[in-house]
Backbone as CSV, one residue per row, in Angstrom:
resi,resn,N_x,N_y,N_z,CA_x,CA_y,CA_z,C_x,C_y,C_z
1,MET,8.919,-8.478,34.888,8.886,-7.168,34.252,10.283,-6.564,34.357
2,THR,10.778,-6.082,33.222,12.103,-5.472,33.202,12.026,-4.038,33.718
3,ASN,13.186,-3.480,33.978,13.242,-2.085,34.431,12.672,-1.143,33.373
4,ALA,12.958,-1.458,32.093,12.449,-0.609,31.006,10.926,-0.676,30.953
5,ASP,10.361,-1.886,31.131,8.905,-2.034,31.136,8.296,-1.240,32.294
6,PHE,8.918,-1.351,33.446,8.439,-0.634,34.631,8.485,0.878,34.396
7,GLU,9.572,1.340,33.767,9.712,2.774,33.493,8.615,3.254,32.534
8,ILE,8.330,2.460,31.500,7.295,2.834,30.538,5.934,2.906,31.228
9,GLU,5.637,1.911,32.055,4.357,1.915,32.774,4.252,3.105,33.712
10,THR,5.340,3.412,34.398,5.350,4.547,35.316,5.088,5.846,34.553
11,LEU,5.744,5.977,33.402,5.533,7.176,32.577,4.085,7.262,32.092
12,MET,3.491,6.115,31.718,2.100,6.119,31.264,1.180,6.527,32.407
13,ARG,1.416,6.011,33.600,0.587,6.385,34.747,0.687,7.887,35.016
14,GLN,1.916,8.407,34.939,2.104,9.846,35.143,1.398,10.637,34.040
15,GLY,1.468,10.105,32.822,0.790,10.755,31.701,-0.710,10.775,31.904
16,LEU,-1.261,9.676,32.384,-2.698,9.610,32.641,-3.100,10.556,33.767
17,ALA,-2.144,10.848,34.649,-2.411,11.785,35.747,-2.278,13.242,35.291
18,GLY,-1.889,13.449,34.015,-1.824,14.806,33.493,-0.439,15.319,33.151
19,ASP,0.590,14.525,33.359,1.961,14.951,33.055,2.240,14.713,31.563
20,ARG,2.196,15.791,30.791,2.370,15.675,29.339,3.763,15.213,28.948
21,LYS,4.769,15.687,29.662,6.145,15.290,29.344,6.331,13.798,29.589
22,ALA,5.772,13.294,30.657,5.881,11.863,30.954,5.150,11.048,29.891
23,TYR,3.990,11.524,29.468,3.217,10.829,28.434,3.999,10.791,27.120
24,SER,4.590,11.916,26.755,5.393,11.990,25.539,6.599,11.050,25.627
25,ALA,7.242,11.019,26.782,8.390,10.128,26.981,7.955,8.667,26.903
26,CYS,6.797,8.365,27.442,6.258,7.007,27.388,6.072,6.568,25.936
27,LEU,5.425,7.410,25.146,5.194,7.067,23.739,6.513,6.936,22.982
28,SER,7.467,7.808,23.281,8.778,7.736,22.624,9.477,6.411,22.925
29,LYS,9.328,5.933,24.140,9.953,4.662,24.513,9.173,3.459,23.959
30,LEU,7.891,3.648,23.736,7.063,2.566,23.193,7.281,2.351,21.693
31,VAL,7.552,3.420,20.961,7.617,3.336,19.500,8.581,2.264,18.993
32,PRO,9.827,2.192,19.468,10.711,1.140,18.937,10.174,-0.271,19.212
33,ARG,9.577,-0.463,20.360,8.996,-1.772,20.682,7.797,-2.065,19.783
34,MET,6.979,-1.050,19.553,5.815,-1.234,18.692,6.252,-1.526,17.257
35,ARG,7.321,-0.881,16.819,7.844,-1.125,15.476,8.279,-2.584,15.345
36,ALA,8.950,-3.102,16.366,9.373,-4.512,16.348,8.160,-5.442,16.352
37,MET,7.148,-5.093,17.125,5.924,-5.905,17.161,5.270,-5.936,15.772
38,ALA,5.138,-4.768,15.165,4.513,-4.680,13.847,5.319,-5.445,12.812
39,HIS,6.625,-5.372,12.931,7.513,-6.074,12.002,7.276,-7.584,12.060
40,THR,7.059,-8.108,13.250,6.808,-9.552,13.371,5.385,-9.921,12.979
41,ASP,4.444,-8.988,13.060,3.054,-9.275,12.722,2.790,-9.270,11.221
42,LEU,3.653,-8.624,10.457,3.438,-8.500,9.012,4.254,-9.540,8.253
43,PRO,3.717,-10.039,7.134,4.508,-10.958,6.320,5.715,-10.227,5.736
44,PRO,6.776,-10.953,5.410,8.001,-10.297,4.922,7.781,-9.326,3.771
45,ALA,6.921,-9.652,2.843,6.709,-8.784,1.681,6.009,-7.473,2.049
46,LEU,5.398,-7.416,3.220,4.638,-6.222,3.605,5.224,-5.519,4.828
47,ARG,6.429,-5.848,5.178,7.029,-5.238,6.369,7.283,-3.743,6.206
48,HIS,7.240,-3.277,4.978,7.387,-1.835,4.751,6.196,-1.064,5.338
49,MET,5.130,-1.772,5.686,3.938,-1.142,6.254,4.019,-1.023,7.779
50,ALA,5.107,-1.475,8.368,5.229,-1.475,9.829,5.042,-0.081,10.418
51,GLU,5.595,0.922,9.764,5.478,2.284,10.300,4.026,2.756,10.286
52,ASP,3.277,2.364,9.249,1.855,2.712,9.197,1.094,2.048,10.343
53,VAL,1.435,0.797,10.619,0.797,0.076,11.725,1.109,0.789,13.042
54,VAL,2.359,1.179,13.219,2.762,1.875,14.452,1.972,3.173,14.608
55,GLN,1.842,3.932,13.528,1.119,5.198,13.614,-0.352,4.975,13.975
56,GLU,-0.970,3.973,13.366,-2.368,3.658,13.686,-2.496,3.209,15.147
57,ALA,-1.538,2.401,15.598,-1.568,1.925,16.980,-1.356,3.076,17.963
58,LEU,-0.447,3.989,17.641,-0.231,5.150,18.515,-1.508,5.978,18.649
59,LEU,-2.197,6.146,17.545,-3.456,6.890,17.590,-4.474,6.167,18.472
60,ALA,-4.566,4.848,18.313,-5.507,4.068,19.128,-5.138,4.141,20.608
61,ILE,-3.853,4.043,20.902,-3.403,4.129,22.304,-3.765,5.499,22.880
62,HIS,-3.523,6.535,22.083,-3.834,7.885,22.571,-5.333,8.044,22.842
63,LEU,-6.138,7.541,21.919,-7.587,7.705,22.074,-8.163,6.821,23.180
64,LYS,-7.568,5.660,23.412,-8.108,4.696,24.375,-7.257,4.563,25.638
65,ARG,-6.338,5.500,25.845,-5.409,5.367,26.978,-6.122,5.258,28.319
66,GLY,-7.275,5.849,28.429,-8.034,5.781,29.674,-8.626,4.399,29.936
67,SER,-8.677,3.549,28.921,-9.245,2.212,29.105,-8.208,1.195,29.585
68,TRP,-6.943,1.595,29.646,-5.910,0.678,30.144,-6.128,0.444,31.631
69,ASP,-6.246,-0.814,32.010,-6.401,-1.204,33.410,-5.032,-1.112,34.071
70,GLN,-4.853,-0.123,34.923,-3.539,0.136,35.520,-3.094,-0.943,36.496
71,THR,-3.963,-1.888,36.806,-3.545,-3.002,37.665,-2.874,-4.099,36.836
72,ARG,-2.909,-3.955,35.524,-2.305,-4.945,34.627,-1.109,-4.337,33.911
73,ALA,-0.292,-5.205,33.333,0.893,-4.747,32.606,0.476,-3.972,31.359
74,LEU,1.239,-2.954,31.029,0.938,-2.095,29.884,1.290,-2.763,28.557
75,LEU,2.452,-3.406,28.472,2.920,-3.915,27.187,2.009,-4.970,26.557
76,PRO,1.399,-5.876,27.299,0.453,-6.786,26.646,-0.746,-6.044,26.034
77,TRP,-1.187,-4.996,26.692,-2.274,-4.173,26.179,-1.840,-3.500,24.866
78,VAL,-0.634,-2.961,24.858,-0.080,-2.337,23.648,0.086,-3.388,22.555
79,ARG,0.547,-4.577,22.949,0.771,-5.663,21.985,-0.523,-6.031,21.251
80,ILE,-1.612,-6.102,21.990,-2.910,-6.437,21.387,-3.322,-5.351,20.389
81,ILE,-3.115,-4.108,20.755,-3.475,-2.997,19.865,-2.649,-3.061,18.582
82,VAL,-1.347,-3.269,18.699,-0.486,-3.335,17.515,-0.900,-4.508,16.625
83,LYS,-1.157,-5.660,17.237,-1.545,-6.844,16.460,-2.855,-6.585,15.703
84,ARG,-3.816,-5.982,16.371,-5.103,-5.703,15.716,-4.949,-4.680,14.591
85,LYS,-4.096,-3.699,14.783,-3.867,-2.703,13.732,-3.158,-3.342,12.531
86,ALA,-2.256,-4.271,12.785,-1.587,-4.983,11.688,-2.599,-5.821,10.910
87,ILE,-3.483,-6.485,11.622,-4.528,-7.288,10.968,-5.442,-6.383,10.150
88,ASP,-5.841,-5.253,10.721,-6.687,-4.300,9.984,-5.984,-3.831,8.710
89,MET,-4.689,-3.552,8.814,-3.923,-3.080,7.662,-3.878,-4.164,6.580
90,LEU,-3.681,-5.406,6.989,-3.631,-6.506,6.022,-4.987,-6.713,5.361
91,ARG,-6.047,-6.589,6.136,-7.387,-6.768,5.569,-7.755,-5.663,4.597
92,SER,-7.237,-4.473,4.807,-7.605,-3.350,3.952,-6.843,-3.338,2.627
93,ARG,-5.795,-4.149,2.526,-5.019,-4.188,1.279,-5.753,-4.991,0.224
94,PRO,-5.685,-4.540,-1.010,-6.286,-5.344,-2.076,-5.516,-6.646,-2.245
95,ARG,-6.205,-7.686,-2.599,-5.556,-8.988,-2.746,-4.774,-9.105,-4.050
96,ALA,-5.121,-8.287,-5.025,-4.399,-8.334,-6.295,-3.004,-7.750,-6.098
97,SER,-2.072,-8.266,-6.834,-0.714,-7.757,-6.710,-0.608,-6.397,-7.394
98,HIS,0.271,-5.596,-6.902,0.495,-4.263,-7.438,1.697,-4.328,-8.367
99,GLU,1.536,-3.804,-9.552,2.623,-3.775,-10.509,2.906,-2.322,-10.845
100,PRO,3.983,-1.759,-10.305,4.252,-0.336,-10.533,4.389,-0.024,-12.022
101,ILE,3.798,1.059,-12.437,3.834,1.453,-13.836,5.251,1.787,-14.272
102,GLU,6.074,2.186,-13.323,7.457,2.519,-13.661,8.193,1.317,-14.240
103,ASP,7.721,0.114,-13.935,8.354,-1.095,-14.461,8.088,-1.283,-15.950
104,HIS,7.203,-0.494,-16.526,6.829,-0.680,-17.922,7.393,0.394,-18.851
105,GLU,8.341,1.165,-18.379,8.909,2.219,-19.211,9.655,1.643,-20.404
106,ASN,10.104,0.412,-20.308,10.876,-0.180,-21.392,9.992,-0.655,-22.540
107,LEU,8.698,-0.378,-22.511,7.822,-0.758,-23.609,8.139,0.027,-24.872
108,GLN,8.615,1.244,-24.718,8.952,2.042,-25.887,10.168,1.440,-26.575
109,GLY,10.100,1.406,-27.882,11.256,0.940,-28.642,11.303,-0.558,-28.856
110,GLN,10.389,-1.308,-28.283,10.389,-2.742,-28.502,9.750,-3.029,-29.851
111,THR,10.303,-3.966,-30.562,9.693,-4.370,-31.819,8.903,-5.636,-31.577
112,ALA,7.754,-5.709,-32.201,6.881,-6.858,-32.012,6.649,-7.528,-33.347
113,ASP,6.373,-8.776,-33.300,6.034,-9.517,-34.508,4.683,-9.005,-34.992
114,PRO,4.438,-8.902,-36.312,3.212,-8.305,-36.833,1.942,-8.968,-36.310
115,LEU,1.953,-10.272,-36.105,0.772,-10.935,-35.587,0.511,-10.539,-34.140
116,GLU,1.577,-10.392,-33.373,1.412,-9.941,-32.000,0.838,-8.523,-31.981
117,ALA,1.316,-7.688,-32.900,0.803,-6.325,-32.982,-0.677,-6.333,-33.338
118,LEU,-1.068,-7.238,-34.245,-2.470,-7.351,-34.628,-3.321,-7.777,-33.433
119,HIS,-2.847,-8.779,-32.691,-3.584,-9.238,-31.508,-3.663,-8.138,-30.456
120,LEU,-2.571,-7.400,-30.295,-2.567,-6.296,-29.340,-3.573,-5.227,-29.771
121,GLU,-3.582,-4.903,-31.053,-4.516,-3.891,-31.544,-5.964,-4.354,-31.366
122,GLN,-6.210,-5.640,-31.585,-7.570,-6.168,-31.383,-7.960,-6.076,-29.904
123,ALA,-7.025,-6.375,-29.024,-7.311,-6.269,-27.590,-7.545,-4.807,-27.204
124,LEU,-6.755,-3.892,-27.777,-6.932,-2.474,-27.482,-8.296,-1.981,-27.955
125,GLU,-8.797,-2.531,-29.058,-10.108,-2.119,-29.571,-11.240,-2.508,-28.624
126,ARG,-11.009,-3.489,-27.782,-12.045,-3.915,-26.827,-12.087,-3.010,-25.592
127,LEU,-11.086,-2.190,-25.434,-11.012,-1.299,-24.267,-11.788,-0.017,-24.532
128,PRO,-12.178,0.670,-23.452,-12.753,2.002,-23.635,-11.749,2.889,-24.389
129,HIS,-12.256,3.820,-25.166,-11.416,4.668,-26.016,-10.294,5.347,-25.212
130,ARG,-10.625,5.880,-24.054,-9.628,6.596,-23.238,-8.498,5.660,-22.823
131,ASP,-8.845,4.442,-22.385,-7.818,3.479,-21.970,-6.907,3.124,-23.139
132,ALA,-7.521,2.855,-24.290,-6.727,2.478,-25.460,-5.804,3.624,-25.879
133,SER,-6.327,4.851,-25.878,-5.510,6.008,-26.262,-4.370,6.220,-25.274
134,LEU,-4.665,6.081,-24.016,-3.645,6.252,-22.980,-2.534,5.223,-23.152
135,LEU,-2.904,3.968,-23.379,-1.898,2.918,-23.576,-1.086,3.151,-24.847
136,ARG,-1.753,3.537,-25.924,-1.022,3.797,-27.174,-0.024,4.945,-26.983
137,ASP,-0.484,6.029,-26.382,0.407,7.177,-26.191,1.587,6.833,-25.295
138,HIS,1.342,6.081,-24.256,2.417,5.761,-23.325,3.374,4.714,-23.895
139,ALA,2.824,3.624,-24.435,3.666,2.520,-24.866,4.306,2.750,-26.230
140,PHE,3.586,3.404,-27.141,4.087,3.500,-28.507,4.450,4.914,-28.927
141,GLY,3.951,5.891,-28.195,4.248,7.279,-28.528,5.592,7.691,-27.972
142,SER,6.042,8.833,-28.409,7.336,9.319,-27.918,7.157,10.463,-26.938
143,GLU,5.924,10.649,-26.469,5.645,11.745,-25.541,6.119,11.406,-24.134
144,GLU,6.440,12.436,-23.402,6.818,12.284,-21.999,5.555,12.040,-21.174
145,PRO,5.671,11.314,-20.044,4.495,11.053,-19.205,3.763,12.318,-18.763
146,GLU,4.507,13.394,-18.505,3.867,14.636,-18.062,2.957,15.204,-19.151
147,SER,3.426,15.143,-20.420,2.604,15.690,-21.502,1.397,14.793,-21.771
148,ILE,1.554,13.485,-21.575,0.415,12.577,-21.724,-0.622,12.884,-20.654
149,ALA,-0.157,13.069,-19.424,-1.073,13.392,-18.320,-1.820,14.681,-18.626
150,GLN,-1.106,15.674,-19.127,-1.738,16.957,-19.456,-2.751,16.787,-20.588
151,LYS,-2.412,15.983,-21.585,-3.297,15.741,-22.725,-4.632,15.149,-22.271
152,PHE,-4.586,14.273,-21.250,-5.795,13.627,-20.758,-6.414,14.370,-19.578
153,GLY,-5.813,15.495,-19.203,-6.352,16.295,-18.105,-6.199,15.613,-16.758
154,LEU,-5.075,14.921,-16.563,-4.836,14.176,-15.321,-3.580,14.685,-14.637
155,SER,-3.541,14.517,-13.340,-2.295,14.770,-12.625,-1.368,13.594,-12.919
156,PRO,-0.060,13.739,-12.713,0.838,12.608,-12.970,0.466,11.362,-12.168
157,GLY,0.058,11.542,-10.929,-0.350,10.394,-10.108,-1.608,9.741,-10.646
158,ALA,-2.589,10.558,-11.020,-3.829,10.014,-11.576,-3.562,9.321,-12.910
159,MET,-2.598,9.857,-13.689,-2.254,9.229,-14.955,-1.657,7.845,-14.715
160,ARG,-0.797,7.721,-13.715,-0.210,6.411,-13.406,-1.287,5.422,-13.000
161,VAL,-2.243,5.877,-12.189,-3.346,5.005,-11.770,-4.187,4.607,-12.978
162,ALA,-4.526,5.577,-13.823,-5.338,5.286,-15.018,-4.598,4.334,-15.947
163,LEU,-3.305,4.527,-16.094,-2.508,3.661,-16.951,-2.441,2.253,-16.378
164,HIS,-2.272,2.161,-15.083,-2.235,0.844,-14.430,-3.561,0.110,-14.631
165,ARG,-4.654,0.817,-14.452,-5.977,0.196,-14.624,-6.210,-0.197,-16.074
166,ALA,-5.749,0.639,-16.997,-5.890,0.307,-18.421,-5.076,-0.946,-18.749
167,LEU,-3.882,-1.062,-18.177,-3.071,-2.266,-18.388,-3.776,-3.499,-17.824
168,GLN,-4.422,-3.351,-16.682,-5.163,-4.471,-16.110,-6.313,-4.879,-17.029
169,ARG,-7.021,-3.895,-17.568,-8.132,-4.209,-18.483,-7.612,-4.858,-19.762
170,LEU,-6.453,-4.410,-20.241,-5.852,-4.999,-21.430,-5.468,-6.451,-21.157
171,ALA,-4.884,-6.713,-20.004,-4.516,-8.086,-19.644,-5.751,-8.973,-19.554
172,GLU,-6.828,-8.428,-18.994,-8.077,-9.188,-18.893,-8.641,-9.477,-20.285
173,ALA,-8.588,-8.478,-21.177,-9.057,-8.684,-22.555,-8.213,-9.744,-23.247
174,ALA,-6.909,-9.735,-23.021,-6.031,-10.733,-23.627,-6.339,-12.123,-23.084
175,ARG,-6.620,-12.217,-21.777,-6.972,-13.514,-21.186,-8.264,-14.048,-21.793
176,LYS,-9.231,-13.169,-21.959,-10.501,-13.593,-22.557,-10.281,-14.047,-23.992
177,GLU,-9.408,-13.359,-24.714,-9.082,-13.733,-26.100,-8.485,-15.133,-26.128
178,GLU,-7.595,-15.419,-25.189,-6.966,-16.743,-25.119,-7.992,-17.825,-24.830
179,GLU,-8.956,-17.525,-23.968,-9.973,-18.512,-23.612,-10.850,-18.883,-24.805
180,TRP,-11.060,-17.938,-25.728,-11.952,-18.188,-26.862,-11.228,-18.772,-28.068
181,LYS,-9.903,-18.799,-28.028,-9.170,-19.361,-29.157,-9.411,-20.855,-29.245
182,PRO,-9.641,-21.383,-30.465,-9.798,-22.843,-30.587,-8.449,-23.519,-30.341
183,ARG,-8.500,-24.616,-29.649,-7.273,-25.370,-29.347,-6.961,-26.268,-30.533
184,THR,-5.701,-26.257,-30.936,-5.297,-27.097,-32.064,-4.383,-28.196,-31.628
């Protein structure tokens, strides 16, 4: 056990005995270590979630601090909590990839071949009216996103979510169209 580990454990013991300043100092010293633990527990593409894992782990430590067996080392106990919170965070994420709507701003002004436009229009007709209208206004209209959101009675965030979901439904409709095409 290093001197730093010993100091953290001592502060935690003092915190459990009622010393709020010692408890606060203990958590302050734990955070950088917990951040490093979370960073190693998450895959590279999701390391931006490390701070969320740390916050969840800090909450768990605070709520369960009385369950720490003071005859054992503190850091392995903290390590288990951080690892479990990272696993929980990974399990709660949707498996589908996220495609930010901001990446699609360049749809305006693109010219399409007439047959592609026809296929796109046919795919849009398979969507619910609101989804199709939202996609048309965003991709082909010259309106600003804020005015589109207002037109549909949505907040800007809700509009982005609705637009993202409409794009997903459009992609699914296009995939189904491809599956039914006769192969030549």
